[in-house]
C-alpha positions, -999 to +999 in steps of 0.1 A: -015+243+227+019+226+221+023+235+184+057+218+182+041+184+192+012+191+167+036+196+138+057+166+147+026+144+149+013+159+115+046+150+098+046+115+112+009+111+103+014+122+067+044+099+064+024+069+077-007+079+058+013+079+025+022+043+031-014+033+039-026+052+008-003+032-015-015-001+001-051+010+000-048+018-038-041-019-044-072-030-025-094-004-043-081-013-078-086-050-073-120-046-056-132-021-083-127-047-110-132-081-094-152-072-062-124-092-045-108-083-011-072-093-017-061-099+019-027-111+006-019-075-004-003-066+029+021-095+026+030-084-009+040-051+008+062-071+032+078-090+003+086-056-013+104-045+018+126-077+017+132-073-020+144-038-014+167-050+014+182-077-007+186-052-036+204-028-013+229-054+000+232-070-035+250-038-047+273-037-017+251-022+011+244+014+020+280+024+020+287+010-015+317+029-030+307+022-066+272+037-067+257+069-054+232+067-026+203+079-048+212+054-075+211+026-050+178+039-036+163+041-071+175+005-077+158-006-045+125+009-056+128-005-091+136-040-079+108-040-052+081-026-076+090-050-104+093-080-081+060-073-063+043-065-096+052-099-110+043-116-077+009-099-079+004-112-114+014-147-103-010-146-073-039-135-096-031-162-122-028-192-099-049-183-068-077-161-081-083-167-118-094-204-114-120-192-088-133-162-107-167-177-113-169-195-079-189-183-050-174-152-034-163-170-003-139-192-023-115-164-035-117-148-001-105-180+016-079-183-012-067-148-004-062-157+033-044-188+023-020-168+000-014-144+029-004-172+053+017-188+026+037-156+020+042-150+057+055-184+064+076-185+032+092-153+043+098-168+078+113-199+062+135-181+036+145-150+055+142-160+092+125-143+121+153-118+128+147-081+120+166-067+090+181-033+092+179-009+062+206+014+075+187+042+058+207+070+076+239+056+061+222+054+027+204+087+023+216+107+053+201+116+087+199+153+081+168+169+096+153+199+078+128+224+090+104+251+078+096+272+108+086+249+135+080+219+112+109+194+112+112+164+089+139+139+080+151+130+045+133+096+045+101+113+054+104+138+026+112+109+002+082+089+014+056+117+011+069+131-022+074+097-037+039+086-027+023+117-042+043+112-074+032+075-077-005+085-070-003+111-097+012+086-122-015+060-114-042+086-118-029+096-152-025+060-163-061+052-153-075+084-168-056+089-200-042+056-213-059+028-233-052+003-206-067+027-181-099+031-201-100-007-204-097-009-166-126+015-161-147-003-186-140-037-170-148-022-136-181-009-148-192-041-165-168-070-170-191-090-193-199-060-215-162-051-217-154-086-229-181-084-255-166-052-268-133-069-275-114-060-243-090-087-231-104-089-195-077-113-183-050-089-194-067-060-178-070-078-145-033-089-147-023-052-153-044-041-124-027-066-100+007-056-114+001-019-107-014-024-073+013-048-062+041-025-075+027+003-054+027-020-023+063-029-031+073+008-032+055+013+002+075-016+016+108+001+007+096+034+021+087+017+054+122+003+056+138+037+048+117+056+074+114+031+103+147+012+097+137-024+104+116-050+086+103-084+096+082-112+082+050-102+100+050-065+092+025-069+064-004-082+084-013-051+104-003-028+076-026-047+053-055-043+077-049-006+080-045-002+042-079-020+039-093+002+066-081+033+046-097+019+014-130+014+031-130+048+049-121+066+016-146+045-004-134+012-016-131+011-054-123+048-056-087+058-063-090+093-048-109+077-019-080+054-012-055+083-011-078+103+012-085+073+034-048+065+038-040+101+049-070+101+073-059+068+089-023+079+092-031+113+107-057+097+130-032+071+143-005+098+148-029+122+167-043+093+188-007+084+198+000+120+209-033+132+223-056+104+234-053+085+267-026+057+263-026+064+226+006+046+219-009+014+234-044+017+221-039+036+188-051+006+168-084+005+188-090+041+179-083+035+142-107+006+139-133+024+160-132+052+135-137+026+107-168+013+125-181+049+129-176+057+092-193+025+081-223+033+103-226+069+092-215+066+055-213+029+044-200+039+009-170+058+024-160+094+023-156+096-015-174+064-025-207+061-042-235+037-033-236+006-055-263+007-082-286-023-079-296-039-112-331-053-115 
């Protein structure tokens, strides 16, 4: 067995899986509270990548003499997460809240409309040309290794940053008042409202957190893969949704696990399966179908309790 190839594919899969996990968290959080599939979430991720790019060039570009590389990188993440968080709140307020009591097909169609709106707005405002992050000029191109495992600085930043954000989110949901309110709203929205919880505020916070994570993932994509464009959110959003379903949609640990499973599966398919680089998406979605058939609730999900 070619262990060097295996380790390279594993590092690539963990990097890609970390991005999918961050996107999947937004899907799971929103679905857990509203039972809504926010198909505009992938395009929020795309907007985050562009916000990070504009933040980078707003301070003078990757070779800015006034600021250190890591200060510029932190500013990019802060701008993207804040911008996408506010965008998520706006989407919820104007596209989803008026349809909260409508038939479920209505907010789903609204989500698709918001997705196309964001894609075409990005095309109109930013153009169709690819934008280059120049990440090697920003944080270096040095490749490190532990034994036969090689990884670049952007990959380390992506995996470690994703783990840190997942831990922070888990602590927020588990140990803060707003996290307890989110769990109560997820369990029974009407009962939570009767107990004095501001459900609208909780839902807005949920959209802010999920969209902020997507914004961070967009910046990570730009740093690792170098280029961004206005259609990058569509397929990434589908794979993030796939990760959420495989892990168990509505489950935060499930979204994390599902993202890593999809990322590693895509990477191994590229390296080992016939014409994997061409048909890797077929393999990923075939695995989704298999999981749904064998375990409809996902790897870490629980079957929905039916009320009678």
